[in-house]
C-alpha positions as CSV (number, residue, x, y, z in Angstrom):
1,D,-30.4,18.1,58.1
2,N,-28.1,17.4,55.6
3,P,-29.1,19.5,52.1
4,Q,-29.9,16.9,49.7
5,S,-30.1,17.5,46.0
6,D,-32.5,17.6,43.4
7,F,-31.6,17.1,40.4
8,Q,-35.0,18.0,38.6
9,V,-34.5,21.0,37.8
10,A,-32.4,22.6,35.2
11,R,-29.2,21.8,34.2
12,Q,-27.2,24.9,35.9
13,W,-29.7,25.0,39.1
14,R,-29.2,23.4,42.1
15,R,-31.9,23.5,45.2
16,L,-30.7,23.2,48.7
17,V,-33.4,22.4,51.5
18,S,-31.7,22.8,54.7
19,G,-33.5,23.9,57.7
20,S,-36.1,26.6,56.9
21,S,-34.0,28.3,54.8
22,V,-34.5,27.5,50.9
23,H,-31.7,28.8,49.0
24,F,-31.4,28.8,45.1
25,H,-27.8,28.8,43.6
26,K,-27.2,29.9,40.4
27,I,-23.0,28.9,39.6
28,T,-21.7,30.9,37.5
29,D,-17.7,31.1,36.2
30,S,-16.6,33.8,38.9
31,S,-19.6,33.6,41.5
32,V,-22.5,31.8,43.6
33,I,-25.8,33.6,43.1
34,G,-28.4,32.6,45.6
35,I,-31.9,34.0,47.4
36,N,-32.0,33.3,51.1
37,N,-35.3,34.2,53.6
38,G,-36.0,36.9,50.4
39,A,-32.6,38.6,50.2
40,L,-30.4,38.1,46.9
41,N,-27.1,36.9,48.2
42,V,-23.8,37.3,45.5
43,K,-20.6,35.1,46.6
44,K,-17.5,35.7,45.0
45,R,-16.1,32.1,44.7
46,S,-12.6,31.8,45.7
47,Q,-9.6,31.1,43.0
48,K,-9.1,27.7,44.0
49,H,-12.5,26.8,43.8
50,Q,-12.4,28.4,40.0
51,K,-9.3,27.4,38.8
52,K,-10.4,23.5,40.4
53,D,-14.0,23.9,38.2
54,D,-12.4,25.3,35.0
55,Q,-9.7,22.2,35.2
56,T,-12.4,19.7,35.7
57,K,-14.9,21.6,33.2
58,Q,-11.8,21.4,30.5
59,N,-10.9,17.8,31.3
60,Q,-14.5,16.9,31.0
61,K,-14.6,18.6,27.4
62,R,-11.8,17.1,26.1
63,V,-11.4,13.3,27.6
64,K,-14.0,10.2,27.0
65,V,-13.2,6.7,27.2
66,I,-14.6,4.3,25.2
67,M,-14.9,0.4,25.8
68,V,-14.1,-1.6,22.6
69,D,-14.8,-5.2,22.6
70,G,-15.4,-5.2,26.5
71,D,-12.0,-5.4,27.6
72,E,-10.4,-2.7,26.3
73,D,-10.1,1.6,27.0
74,K,-10.1,3.9,24.5
75,T,-9.4,7.2,25.3
76,E,-10.2,9.8,23.1
77,T,-10.8,13.6,22.7
78,I,-14.0,15.9,22.1
79,D,-11.6,17.6,19.4
80,D,-10.4,13.9,18.2
81,N,-14.7,13.8,17.6
82,K,-15.6,16.9,16.3
83,D,-12.8,16.0,14.0
84,K,-15.0,12.3,13.1
85,S,-18.1,14.0,13.0
86,K,-17.2,16.6,10.6
87,Q,-15.6,13.9,8.4
88,Q,-18.9,11.7,8.7
89,V,-21.1,14.8,7.9
90,E,-19.0,15.5,4.6
91,D,-18.7,11.7,3.8
92,N,-23.0,10.9,4.3
93,G,-23.6,14.2,2.8
94,S,-24.9,15.6,0.0
95,L,-22.9,15.6,-3.3
96,E,-22.7,18.8,-4.8
97,F,-23.2,18.7,-9.0
98,D,-23.4,21.3,-11.5
99,F,-26.6,20.4,-12.7
100,D,-26.7,22.0,-16.1
101,S,-23.2,20.5,-16.9
102,V,-24.6,17.1,-16.1
103,I,-27.6,17.6,-18.5
104,K,-25.5,18.9,-21.3
105,S,-23.9,15.5,-20.9
106,L,-26.6,13.1,-20.6
107,Q,-28.9,15.2,-23.4
108,Q,-25.7,14.6,-26.2
109,E,-27.1,11.8,-28.6
110,P,-25.3,8.6,-29.0
111,L,-23.4,7.9,-32.5
112,H,-23.5,4.0,-31.5
113,E,-26.1,2.3,-29.4
114,W,-25.5,-0.9,-27.9
115,E,-28.3,-3.7,-28.9
116,V,-28.3,-6.8,-27.6
117,G,-31.2,-9.2,-28.8
118,G,-33.3,-6.7,-29.5
119,I,-33.1,-4.8,-26.5
120,N,-32.0,-1.2,-26.9
121,V,-29.6,-1.2,-23.7
122,T,-28.0,2.3,-24.8
123,R,-32.1,3.5,-24.7
124,K,-33.2,2.4,-21.6
125,F,-30.2,3.1,-19.3
126,R,-30.9,7.0,-20.7
127,E,-34.4,6.5,-19.5
128,Y,-32.8,5.5,-15.6
129,Q,-30.2,8.4,-16.0
130,Q,-33.0,10.8,-16.4
131,E,-35.4,9.3,-13.5
132,V,-31.1,10.2,-11.6
133,L,-31.5,13.3,-12.8
134,K,-35.4,14.1,-11.3
135,T,-33.6,12.8,-8.1
136,L,-30.6,14.7,-7.8
137,K,-32.9,18.0,-8.7
138,T,-35.6,16.7,-5.6
139,T,-33.3,15.3,-3.1
140,G,-30.0,15.0,-4.3
141,L,-27.7,12.4,-3.9
142,T,-24.9,10.8,-1.2
143,W,-22.3,8.3,-1.4
144,H,-24.9,5.7,-0.7
145,N,-26.0,6.1,-4.1
146,T,-23.9,4.3,-5.9
147,Y,-25.2,3.4,-8.9
148,E,-27.0,6.6,-9.1
149,I,-23.6,8.3,-9.1
150,L,-22.3,6.1,-11.5
151,A,-24.9,6.5,-13.4
152,L,-24.8,10.2,-14.1
153,S,-20.7,9.5,-15.3
154,S,-22.3,7.4,-17.8
155,I,-21.4,4.1,-16.0
156,I,-23.5,1.3,-16.2
157,V,-22.2,-2.0,-14.0
158,L,-23.5,-5.1,-15.3
159,C,-23.6,-7.1,-12.0
160,R,-25.7,-10.4,-11.9
161,N,-28.4,-8.5,-9.9
162,C,-29.8,-6.0,-11.8
163,P,-29.5,-2.5,-10.1
164,Y,-31.7,-0.7,-12.6
165,P,-35.4,-0.8,-12.3
166,N,-36.3,-0.8,-15.8
167,F,-34.6,-3.4,-17.1
168,N,-36.7,-6.9,-16.6
169,D,-35.0,-10.0,-15.2
170,E,-34.9,-11.9,-18.7
171,E,-33.2,-8.5,-20.7
172,W,-30.6,-8.5,-17.8
173,Q,-30.1,-11.9,-18.2
174,T,-29.8,-11.6,-22.1
175,I,-27.1,-8.4,-21.6
176,T,-24.9,-10.1,-19.1
177,L,-24.8,-13.1,-20.7
178,T,-22.3,-11.6,-23.2
179,N,-19.8,-10.6,-20.5
180,K,-16.7,-11.4,-23.2
181,Y,-14.7,-11.6,-19.5
182,T,-16.5,-14.8,-18.1
183,I,-13.6,-17.6,-18.0
184,H,-15.0,-21.0,-19.4
185,E,-11.7,-23.5,-18.9
186,P,-9.6,-24.1,-15.6
187,V,-7.3,-21.4,-14.3
188,I,-5.5,-23.9,-12.4
189,P,-4.2,-27.5,-14.3
190,A,-6.1,-30.3,-12.7
191,S,-2.8,-31.6,-11.7
192,V,-1.7,-28.9,-9.5
193,S,-5.3,-28.7,-8.5
194,T,-4.7,-32.1,-7.0
195,A,-1.6,-31.5,-5.6
196,L,-2.5,-28.3,-3.9
197,H,-5.9,-30.0,-2.3
198,E,-3.7,-33.1,-1.1
199,T,-1.5,-30.9,0.9
200,V,-3.9,-28.5,2.3
201,I,-5.8,-31.8,3.5
202,K,-2.1,-33.0,5.3
203,H,-1.9,-29.9,6.8
204,L,-5.1,-29.4,8.3
205,S,-4.5,-32.8,9.6
206,G,-1.0,-31.8,11.3
207,Q,0.9,-34.0,9.2
208,D,4.1,-32.3,7.1
209,S,2.7,-30.2,4.3
210,Y,5.3,-28.4,3.1
211,M,4.3,-28.1,-1.0
212,H,7.7,-28.8,-3.6
213,A,7.3,-27.3,-6.4
214,D,8.9,-28.2,-9.9
215,E,9.4,-26.2,-12.8
216,T,6.7,-25.0,-13.6
217,P,6.6,-21.3,-13.2
218,L,2.8,-21.9,-12.2
219,N,3.6,-24.6,-10.0
220,R,6.6,-22.5,-8.4
221,T,3.6,-20.0,-7.8
222,V,1.2,-21.7,-6.2
223,A,3.5,-23.5,-3.6
224,R,5.3,-20.5,-2.8
225,T,2.4,-19.0,-2.2
226,F,0.6,-21.7,-0.3
227,N,3.7,-22.2,2.0
228,E,3.6,-18.6,3.3
229,L,0.0,-18.6,4.2
230,R,0.6,-22.0,5.7
231,D,3.6,-20.2,7.9
232,N,1.6,-16.8,8.4
233,L,-2.0,-17.4,8.7
234,P,-3.7,-17.2,12.2
235,D,-5.4,-19.8,14.2
236,L,-8.5,-17.7,13.9
237,A,-9.0,-14.6,11.4
238,P,-9.0,-11.2,13.3
239,R,-11.6,-8.9,13.7
240,R,-9.7,-6.1,12.7
241,T,-6.5,-5.4,11.1
242,S,-4.6,-2.4,10.0
243,E,-3.8,-2.1,6.0
244,D,-0.6,-2.9,6.4
245,E,-1.0,-6.2,8.2
246,H,-3.8,-6.9,5.8
247,C,-1.9,-6.6,3.3
248,R,1.1,-8.6,4.5
249,L,-0.6,-11.2,5.5
250,F,-3.9,-12.1,3.3
251,L,-2.8,-10.0,-0.2
252,N,1.3,-10.5,-0.6
253,P,1.0,-13.8,-0.6
254,Y,-0.6,-13.3,-4.1
255,I,0.3,-10.4,-5.2
256,T,4.3,-11.0,-4.8
257,P,4.5,-13.8,-6.8
258,I,1.9,-13.2,-9.7
259,F,2.3,-9.8,-10.3
260,L,6.3,-9.0,-9.5
261,K,7.8,-11.1,-11.7
262,K,11.0,-10.7,-13.4
263,N,10.1,-9.4,-17.3
264,N,6.8,-7.9,-17.0
265,N,5.0,-5.8,-19.7
266,Y,4.1,-3.1,-17.1
267,E,5.3,-1.7,-14.1
268,V,3.6,-2.5,-10.7
269,R,3.1,0.1,-8.0
270,L,2.6,-0.7,-4.0
271,N,1.8,1.6,-1.7
272,R,3.2,4.5,-3.8
273,A,2.0,7.8,-2.0
274,V,0.3,10.1,-4.4
275,A,1.6,13.7,-4.3
276,G,-0.1,16.2,-2.0
277,T,-1.9,13.5,-0.3
278,K,-1.5,10.6,2.6
279,Q,-4.0,8.9,0.2
280,R,-2.1,5.5,-1.4
281,P,-3.1,3.5,-4.2
282,D,-2.9,-0.1,-2.9
283,L,-1.8,-2.2,-6.5
284,S,-1.5,-0.6,-9.8
285,C,0.0,-1.7,-12.8
286,V,1.0,1.0,-15.2
287,V,2.3,1.5,-19.0
288,D,3.8,4.4,-19.4
289,D,2.0,6.0,-16.3
290,I,-1.1,5.0,-18.0
291,P,-2.9,2.8,-15.1
292,L,-4.3,-0.7,-16.5
293,L,-5.1,-1.9,-13.2
294,N,-6.4,0.0,-10.3
295,S,-7.2,-1.3,-6.9
296,E,-9.2,0.2,-3.7
297,I,-8.7,-2.3,-0.4
298,K,-9.9,-2.0,2.6
299,P,-8.6,-4.4,6.0
300,M,-11.0,-6.4,8.3
301,G,-13.6,-4.5,10.1
302,S,-14.3,-1.5,7.4
303,H,-17.9,0.2,7.6
304,L,-20.5,-0.5,4.7
305,L,-20.0,3.3,3.5
306,S,-16.5,2.7,2.9
307,K,-17.2,-0.1,0.7
308,K,-19.6,2.4,-1.3
309,K,-17.2,4.7,-1.7
310,D,-14.6,2.7,-3.0
311,F,-16.9,0.6,-5.1
312,A,-17.8,4.6,-7.0
313,K,-14.2,5.7,-6.3
314,V,-12.6,2.8,-8.7
315,H,-15.1,2.7,-11.0
316,L,-14.6,7.2,-11.5
317,R,-11.0,6.3,-11.8
318,A,-11.3,3.4,-14.4
319,R,-13.2,6.0,-16.1
320,K,-10.7,8.3,-16.3
321,T,-8.3,6.3,-17.3
322,I,-10.1,5.0,-20.3
323,N,-10.4,8.4,-21.4
324,Q,-6.1,8.9,-21.1
325,Q,-5.7,5.6,-22.7
326,L,-7.6,6.7,-25.7
327,T,-6.2,10.4,-26.0
328,S,-2.7,9.4,-25.4
329,K,-2.2,6.4,-26.9
330,G,-5.7,5.2,-29.4
331,G,-6.4,2.6,-26.6
332,P,-6.9,-0.2,-25.4
333,G,-10.1,1.6,-23.9
334,E,-9.6,-1.5,-21.3
335,I,-8.9,-1.2,-17.3
336,A,-9.1,-3.7,-14.7
337,M,-10.2,-3.1,-11.3
338,L,-9.7,-4.7,-7.7
339,L,-12.0,-4.5,-5.1
340,N,-11.1,-6.1,-2.0
341,H,-13.0,-5.2,2.0
342,G,-12.4,-7.5,4.6
343,D,-12.1,-11.0,2.9
344,I,-13.7,-10.6,0.1
345,V,-11.9,-9.8,-3.1
346,Q,-14.1,-8.7,-6.8
347,T,-12.7,-8.1,-10.2
348,Y,-14.4,-6.3,-12.7
349,F,-12.8,-5.3,-16.0
350,M,-14.2,-1.7,-17.6
351,D,-14.3,-0.9,-21.2
352,L,-16.1,1.7,-24.0
353,Q,-17.2,0.3,-26.8
354,F,-20.4,2.6,-27.1
355,D,-21.0,5.7,-27.4
356,G,-21.4,7.3,-23.8
357,L,-21.7,4.0,-22.3
358,Y,-18.8,3.0,-20.3
359,R,-19.6,-0.9,-19.6
360,S,-18.5,-2.7,-15.9
361,W,-18.3,-6.1,-16.3
362,P,-17.8,-7.9,-13.3
363,F,-15.0,-10.7,-13.3
364,L,-14.8,-13.2,-10.4
365,T,-15.5,-13.1,-6.9
366,T,-13.7,-15.2,-4.3
367,K,-13.1,-15.3,-0.2
368,L,-9.7,-14.8,0.9
369,A,-7.9,-16.9,2.9
370,I,-7.8,-15.2,6.9
371,D,-6.5,-18.1,8.7
372,E,-6.2,-21.9,9.3
373,P,-9.8,-23.0,9.0
374,S,-10.1,-21.3,5.7
375,L,-6.9,-22.5,4.2
376,P,-8.9,-24.6,1.4
377,L,-10.0,-21.4,-0.1
378,V,-6.2,-20.6,-1.1
379,E,-6.7,-22.6,-4.4
380,S,-9.9,-20.2,-5.4
381,N,-7.6,-17.4,-4.7
382,L,-5.2,-18.4,-6.8
383,A,-6.9,-19.0,-10.1
384,H,-8.9,-15.7,-9.5
385,F,-5.4,-13.8,-8.9
386,V,-3.5,-15.6,-11.9
387,A,-6.4,-15.2,-14.4
388,L,-6.6,-11.4,-13.7
389,E,-2.2,-11.2,-13.7
390,R,-3.4,-12.7,-17.5
391,R,-6.0,-9.9,-18.7
392,V,-3.7,-7.5,-17.0
393,C,-0.5,-8.5,-19.2
394,E,-2.6,-8.4,-22.5
395,F,-3.6,-5.0,-21.7
396,A,-0.1,-3.8,-21.3
397,K,1.4,-5.8,-24.5
398,D,-1.3,-4.0,-26.4
399,C,-0.3,-0.4,-24.8
400,K,3.6,-1.1,-25.5
401,R,2.3,-1.9,-29.4
402,R,0.7,1.9,-29.6
403,R,3.7,3.7,-29.0
404,G,4.5,6.7,-31.7
405,P,2.1,8.5,-33.8
406,F,-1.6,7.3,-34.1
407,T,-5.0,7.7,-35.4
408,P,-7.6,8.6,-33.1
409,P,-10.2,5.8,-32.7
410,L,-14.1,6.7,-33.5
411,Q,-13.8,5.8,-29.4
412,I,-12.8,9.0,-28.9
413,R,-15.7,10.2,-30.1
414,Y,-17.8,8.0,-27.5
415,M,-16.3,9.8,-24.3
416,R,-17.5,11.9,-21.9
417,S,-16.8,13.9,-19.2
418,I,-17.1,13.5,-15.8
419,P,-19.8,15.3,-13.7
420,D,-18.3,18.9,-12.3
421,S,-18.8,17.9,-8.8
422,P,-16.6,19.5,-6.0
423,Q,-16.7,15.8,-4.1
424,I,-16.1,13.9,-7.1
425,R,-13.0,15.6,-8.3
426,K,-11.6,15.7,-4.5
427,M,-11.9,11.7,-4.6
428,L,-10.3,11.9,-8.3
429,E,-7.6,13.7,-6.9
430,L,-6.6,11.5,-4.3
């Protein structure tokens, strides 16, 4: 009879049934060990078989084939997977903090507290910070704990849905209604808006849709952006893109005409390499090397953890920049933040008007036009970027007026140090 394999035994052992003999084989790197009719046999393996098996093991160790989208093969090595696993552990692992330094910073008594409609926001937020300290001490924090990490950095995020359990809905609405960055008037004039809307309808109907501009700067910007998107947007949005392709197709048609204008009050930096790293800020506006706008941009197909880390990163950098503004120029103590993940664009402004309370105010949220069916979104995107640039321009004018000696503002006493954490320190260096 032909021997038949029994795969129920341990990984390296194989039992063969052949006639009246039962053989147990232990296959090692250089020999085969077996028992035949009660006798122990050791047989050296030939160099040919050993070399072949070694090569097979090496190939199995290094190569893994993964199916992507059901029709595309992607080959990865185990070494690559080890690097990815190491990175995932690092990304998902707990953040380390110098607990004593965090406590010292949060126990500092505020000189000027923020009160709104009888609600002492400073004190309630400090209560939340104390709860986060307990969590840090007992279970620790990961990058998924975005608001907790920012709270330890004295940053309160005033988004529509309250992330802090010790504020009730009525209190939170009262507080967030004080947002001074809220837009009350249309950004795009009615005449330009109507012309753009009609042109979009023509394009989607298959008619001649080239948009002609008059002599006004805004109209030229709108026409240039629409015409570029009309010519380059795909029929249907891709599931994934590279960062370069994402910026070229979906963002640069807005950034180039709106931010890269002549006679700007600020310098625009796009994809500028940071010394000693491979990381790049995607878009920043600076005056005298001091940022007034920072951004984090990720293309289509990015993961949730990446989004959370970018949210924390752009806020921590903004906080660092405000301290830099106040100590080097005495102001303005405000900065814009842009977050783009896939087709969602969010902008925020951060200020420091009260002791130990860096306030992050939501500005606008829009969906990018990423294919032909979503082309009608161009108007809301244009309004978003135009309104953002106008604010940045105001900050730049303020900065330029502050050249030369200055009297240190009271806000300098409101500043707090970044929590001592190697992970946060590394993030801010990138």
